[in-house]
N, C-alpha and C positions, 0 to 999 in steps of 0.2 A: 588455477589447475584444479583444487578440490573441488572448488563450486562448479566448475563447468564439469566435472568428473560426475557430481553428485546429480545436476540438471540429465546429464547424458545414461544416467542409470550405469555407472561404470563403477563399480567397486574394488578397492585393493588396498590391503595396509598400506602398500608403498607408495600411494599417492602422496598423502601429506608429506612423507620422510623425503621424497625426490626431489620437492621444491624447497626446501629449507635453506640453502645456500643461495636462494634468488635474489632475496633483498638486497636492498643497497647497489643495486646494479652488479650482481652475481657476487659474493661475498663481499660486497660494501667495498666496491673499486671503482664504482661510479659508470661501469658499462651500461650495456642494454637494460633498461627497467626490467627488474624481476615480473610484474605482470605481464609484460610482453613475453618474455622467456617463457611463463608457466601458459599465456594464450597459445604461441605456437606449439607447446607440448600438446596442447589438449586437443589442437588441429588433429596432430597425429593419433591421438586416441582415436578419433573418430575416420580419417583418411590415411592413416599411416598404412605403410605396405608390411606385410607378414615375410615375406621374402626379398633378399637383396636385388634378386632382377625384376621384380616387380617396377611398374612404373610410379614415377612419384609426383606427376603432373599436377594434379589435385591438392595434394597438400602445399606443393611448392606455389601454386596459383592463390591458394586461399591466405598462405603466411603473407605472400607478398601484398595481397589485397589488406589483410589485416594491419600490416607494418605502415604502410602508407596511410589509412585513415586514422591508425592511432597518432601518428604524427602529426598530421592535419588538425587533429581536434586537440591535442596537447602542445605539440610544439615541437617534441622531440621524443626520440625511442631511449635518449640514455638519460637514466638515473642523476649525472651530475649537473648536465642541463637544465632535469627538470627541477630539481632539488634547489639547483644554484649553492650545491656543500659538497664538502670533500670527505665522504665516509669512509675513505681508506684510511684516515688520519684518527689519533684519540682525540684530538680538538674536536675535529670534524663531526665525529659522532655524538660528542657531548655537547655540540652544541646543536646537532640535530635533533635529539632526544629533549632537549629543553626549548625548543622551538614549537612552533605551529606547523611545521612545514610538514608532518607526517599526517596530518588532520588536512591541512590545506591544499597539499599536492598529492601524495602517496595514495591517499584513500579515495580521491576522486580520479587519481590515473587507473588504479584497480579498478573501480567503476568503469571507466571507459572501456577499460581491457573488456571487463566480463560482457557489457553491452556486445560490444563488437564481435566479440568472437562467437558469442551466443547466435547472432545475427546471421552471422557466415554460417554456422554449423547447423542452423534451422533452415538454409535454404533449399530447397527439395532439389535432388540430382535432376539433371537434364535427361529425357527419356535416352536410353542407349541406341545408335544406330543399328540397324538390322541388316 
């Protein structure tokens, strides 16, 4: 999220803070990978709506394509499946941090997420119909 916002030239002191609990599949629960969640939030930074009544089609389409491509490249959207570890337990967290999983799995997954989301966000918008 932070790297994407920096690439887009969006600065805010809240950006690193709002992503704090993404790790380990949302607070260590093994759910959706934090890199995926951060990437979807980054899509919203560029293509999010400002008012509730505005359409969200562009953001939804990009999020769906991002998730499809991320899953295709990494094998899963879920932390527990990617890491093959249960970070919701003290034992699981200890095993995780004493293993090579953060370097072997998480760092590459974050790299895939960054590359994919930037590819999508750099895509030119189609011309508007007149």
